[in-house]
N, C-alpha and C positions, 0 to 999 in steps of 0.2 A: 316311694306312697306319690298315689297319684298328687298331682297339682290342678286346681282349677283360681282365677282370680276374678273378682266381681271388683268394677270402677265405681266410683261414687256415685255417677248417674247411672247406674245400673242399679245400685241399689236404693236411691231414689227412687227409683220408678215398683220395682218389687216393691220396695213398702206404702208407695200411696197406690196400687189398684192394692195390696192386702188389703189397708184401709178403708178403698172406697166396696169392695169386695167386705169385711167384715170378719173375716176368719182367712185361716190357713196358716202355714208354716213358714213358706217360700216359696221359690219355684224350685218345679222339677224338670231336668234336661235329660231329653233319648235321644236317639239316634234310632231312623228306619229307612231301610234300604229304598229309594224313590228317587226319581227326575231323572234323569239321562248321567248323569255324572257317580253316580250308586246309594249318595245317603242324603239325608235332610235332617234339621235337627226337632226335633218335638218338644215346642212349651207348653206347660201345665201346670196349675195350684199344687202345693205338697200342702196337701191338707194332716198327715202322718208322715213319721218316716216311714219307711217298713225297714224291714231289721239288718238288710243286704245292700241298700243307699250308700251310698258318701255323700260324706253329707260337710258345704265347705260354708266358711260363713265371712265375709269383710265388710265392713263397712257398715253395719248392722243389719243385715240381709243376708236371708242363706238361699242356699243354690242346692239339693237332691240329685244323684246322678245316680242312673240306673246302674250295676254291676255290668250288664253287657254295654254299658256304651260308652262305660269310665277308662279305654285302653285309646280308643278314639277321641276322647273330650281332654288327654292329660295335658292338664302346661297351659292350655286355653283362655283368655280371659272373655268374661262376660261383660257388654259395655250396653250401654244404651244408646241410643244417635237420633237426633233430627235433621233431615236433609229434606228444607223446604220444608210442602205438606208430608213425607213420612217424619215417621219417627216407628222404629223397632228396635226390637235389643238383635246386635252383633257378637258372631264369635269369631275371634281372633285365637283361630288352633293355629299352632304351628305344623302339624300332623297333617291337614292340609295339603293332599298334591296337586289336585288338579278343582275346578270348579266349571258346575255348566257356565253357558252366557249371564245366563238369569240371575244367578245367582243364591236360585236356590236346592242344589243340591252340589255334594261336593265327593272327594273319591280319599281314601286314606294306603 
C-alpha cells in the first residue's frame, strides 16, 4: 500500500487556502511529463474524490493522488516552506533519481 505524509505546515496551508476559497476537500496532486528532467508536480483543489483516487489524511488535511501518479509519489512527504519571499509546497520524494537545475522537474 502506498504512503504519503503531510507535514503540519502543509496541513495548515491546505486548510487555510480551502477556508479562503470557501470550498474543497483538500489538495489534488498528480504529475505530468514536463521540463528537462521528465516530470513535474501538478497541484489543484480537490472538490470531490474520484473513485480511483488514493486518499491520504494527516493533521486534519487531505491529499488526493491520481492513480497514475501513485508509484512516483509513494513514500513522499508534502511540506510547505517559507524561504525569504517564496512560499511553496515542497515534495520530499524518495523516488526522485535526479532533478533539473531549477528544481521544476524530476526523474524517477
